[in-house]
N, C-alpha and C positions, 0 to 999 in steps of 0.2 A: 678576647677584648671585644666589647660591643661599642659601636659608635653612638654618640648621643643624639644622632639625627639619622634620618633615612638617607642612605647613599644613593645618589642618582647618577648613573653613567651618562656622559654626553653622547648623544646619538649624532650621526653625521648630518642629519637634517636640521639639528639645532645649533651646529657650530657655525661661527662666523668665518669668513674667507681666510683671515689671518691664522686662525686656529687650524683650519684644514691644511693650509700651506705648511705650517709648522709640523704637523703630524705626518705629512707626506714627504718632508725633507729628509735628506741624508745627513745624519749627525756624524761629525768627525769622531775618530776614535784612535786608539793606539793598538798596534799588533803586539804580540808577545816579544818580538825582536826589536822593539822601540821604533817601529815604523809608524809614522802618522798617516792615517788614511782619511782623505776628505774628497768631496765632490765639488766640481765647478761646472759652469756652463761651458760648452765646447767653443763658444764664441769669445770667451774672456781669456785674457792672458794672465797667468798667475806666476810668472817666473820670479824667483827670489832675486831682487836687485842687489842685495848685499852678500849673496852667496852663503847664507846661513843654512838654507835648506837645499838639499840635492835630491834628484830623482833616484830612487833605489830599485824601482821596478818599472816596467812599461805600463803606462796608464791604460785603463779600460774605458772604452767609449761605448755608450749605449743610451738611447732615448734622449739625445740632446745634452747628456751629462757626461762628464769625464771624471772617473774615479782615479785619484792620484795617490801614489805611494812615495812618501818622502822621508828623509832622515836628516839629522843634523850633520853638517859638514864639520870636519875637524878644524878647530880654531887654535891658532898659535897664541896663547895667552901672553907670553912674554913680548910678542910684537905689539899687542894692544896696549901695553903699559908704557910704551915709549912715547 
């Protein structure tokens, strides 16, 4: 397949700051065992207030970021319907 126009990759020197920040950010993702992996600043608190997410592994801290590994807590569905 051939593109109908010349493809020009964005070079770092032509990207605006928001583009650079996006490309340098840690994107959340899922591990094979249904663990959600995401990063936060080490200064922010991201505790789940409603207890839906629970820590399943010890977080990794590096470079001002904390990589967290969380999973869904078991929810009693019959208790929610009352």
